[in-house]
C-alpha positions as CSV (number, residue, x, y, z in Angstrom):
1,D,-26.0,-121.2,102.3
2,S,-29.3,-122.8,101.9
3,V,-29.4,-122.9,98.5
4,A,-25.7,-124.7,98.2
5,L,-27.1,-126.8,101.0
6,K,-29.8,-128.0,98.9
7,A,-28.1,-128.1,95.8
8,S,-25.7,-130.6,97.4
9,L,-27.9,-132.6,98.6
10,L,-30.4,-133.1,95.5
11,K,-28.3,-136.5,94.2
12,R,-28.3,-137.8,97.7
13,N,-32.5,-137.4,97.5
14,C,-32.4,-138.5,94.3
15,F,-31.1,-142.2,95.2
16,A,-32.7,-141.9,98.6
17,S,-36.5,-141.5,97.0
18,V,-36.0,-144.9,94.7
19,F,-34.7,-146.6,98.0
20,E,-37.7,-145.2,100.1
21,K,-40.4,-146.1,97.5
22,Y,-39.3,-149.5,97.0
23,F,-38.7,-150.2,101.3
24,K,-42.1,-149.0,101.4
25,M,-43.6,-151.5,98.8
26,Q,-41.7,-154.2,100.8
27,E,-43.3,-153.0,104.1
28,A,-46.7,-152.9,102.3
29,E,-46.1,-156.2,101.6
30,T,-46.8,-155.3,97.9
31,P,-44.2,-156.6,95.3
32,S,-42.8,-154.3,92.8
33,E,-43.8,-155.1,89.3
34,E,-40.7,-153.5,88.0
35,T,-36.9,-153.2,88.7
36,A,-35.8,-149.5,89.0
37,V,-32.8,-149.0,87.2
38,V,-30.3,-146.4,88.1
39,H,-27.4,-145.5,85.9
40,Y,-24.8,-144.0,88.3
41,H,-21.9,-144.0,86.1
42,E,-21.6,-144.3,82.4
43,E,-21.3,-148.5,82.3
44,E,-22.6,-148.9,85.8
45,A,-26.0,-149.3,87.4
46,M,-28.4,-150.3,90.1
47,Y,-30.9,-152.3,90.5
48,I,-33.6,-152.1,92.3
49,S,-36.9,-154.5,93.2
50,A,-39.1,-155.0,96.1
51,K,-40.7,-158.8,96.8
52,T,-43.2,-159.4,100.1
53,D,-40.3,-160.6,102.0
54,R,-37.2,-158.5,100.8
55,V,-35.3,-155.6,99.2
56,T,-32.8,-156.4,96.7
57,V,-30.4,-154.0,95.5
58,I,-27.9,-155.4,92.4
59,F,-24.9,-153.3,92.3
60,S,-23.4,-153.9,88.2
61,T,-19.7,-152.9,88.4
62,L,-17.3,-152.7,85.6
63,F,-13.7,-153.3,86.6
64,K,-11.1,-152.1,84.4
65,D,-8.2,-153.7,85.6
66,P,-7.7,-157.3,86.7
67,D,-6.3,-156.7,90.2
68,D,-9.6,-154.5,91.1
69,I,-11.6,-157.8,90.9
70,V,-9.4,-159.4,93.8
71,I,-9.6,-156.3,95.8
72,G,-13.6,-156.2,95.3
73,K,-13.3,-160.3,96.2
74,V,-11.8,-159.3,99.5
75,F,-13.8,-156.0,100.2
76,L,-16.9,-157.9,99.9
77,Q,-15.9,-161.1,101.9
78,E,-15.5,-158.4,104.9
79,F,-19.7,-158.1,104.3
80,R,-20.2,-162.2,104.4
81,D,-18.1,-161.8,107.7
82,A,-20.0,-159.3,109.2
83,R,-23.2,-161.1,108.5
84,K,-21.9,-164.1,110.7
85,A,-21.5,-161.9,113.4
86,Y,-24.2,-159.4,112.9
87,Q,-27.3,-161.9,111.8
88,Q,-29.3,-158.5,111.0
89,A,-26.7,-157.6,108.3
90,P,-28.1,-157.7,105.0
91,Q,-27.0,-160.8,103.2
92,V,-24.4,-160.2,100.3
93,L,-23.7,-162.0,97.2
94,F,-21.2,-161.5,94.7
95,S,-20.5,-162.9,91.1
96,Y,-18.6,-162.4,87.9
97,G,-19.9,-162.3,84.3
98,E,-23.4,-163.3,84.7
99,P,-25.9,-161.4,86.0
100,P,-27.6,-163.1,89.1
101,R,-31.0,-164.6,88.5
102,E,-33.1,-161.6,89.5
103,L,-32.0,-159.8,86.3
104,H,-32.8,-161.8,83.9
105,G,-34.8,-160.7,81.2
106,Q,-33.7,-157.4,82.1
107,A,-32.7,-154.7,79.0
108,D,-28.7,-153.3,78.5
109,I,-27.4,-155.3,81.3
110,L,-23.3,-155.2,80.4
111,T,-22.0,-159.3,80.9
112,G,-18.4,-160.5,80.7
113,D,-15.2,-161.3,83.1
114,N,-14.7,-158.1,83.9
115,I,-18.3,-156.9,85.5
116,G,-19.2,-158.0,88.9
117,F,-22.5,-157.8,90.7
118,C,-23.1,-157.2,94.5
119,D,-26.6,-158.4,95.4
120,L,-27.9,-157.0,98.7
121,R,-31.1,-158.6,100.4
122,F,-32.7,-156.5,103.0
123,I,-34.9,-158.5,104.8
124,P,-37.5,-156.6,107.2
125,T,-35.0,-157.3,110.3
126,T,-32.4,-155.3,108.7
127,H,-34.4,-151.9,108.4
128,E,-36.7,-152.1,111.0
129,R,-37.1,-148.3,112.4
């Protein structure tokens, strides 16, 4: 059971280690010199960077069906509404086609009308222990 449990947590721990590294950098007010890129699906990726005042996590998502774009907009609107009610929630931005400014100059980013970018910005109050 112990080996199976450890194996089942491997992917989770790999993802967590990237987040932990960048949140520690932000806590130390040491901006990252590079953006971490995690390819979690064949044509989708997650980008993480740290600034002195925030950690930015950007997910790029390929929408294969136009209806998925509408569902994505509705789903992410819930995050925006939650921020209005709970100021400590991270800021959530969503865009299509053109990558967010933080990714300009980053290699191998897919663009197009069916590519969405979900940008989460964590300031210290959103992740204080």
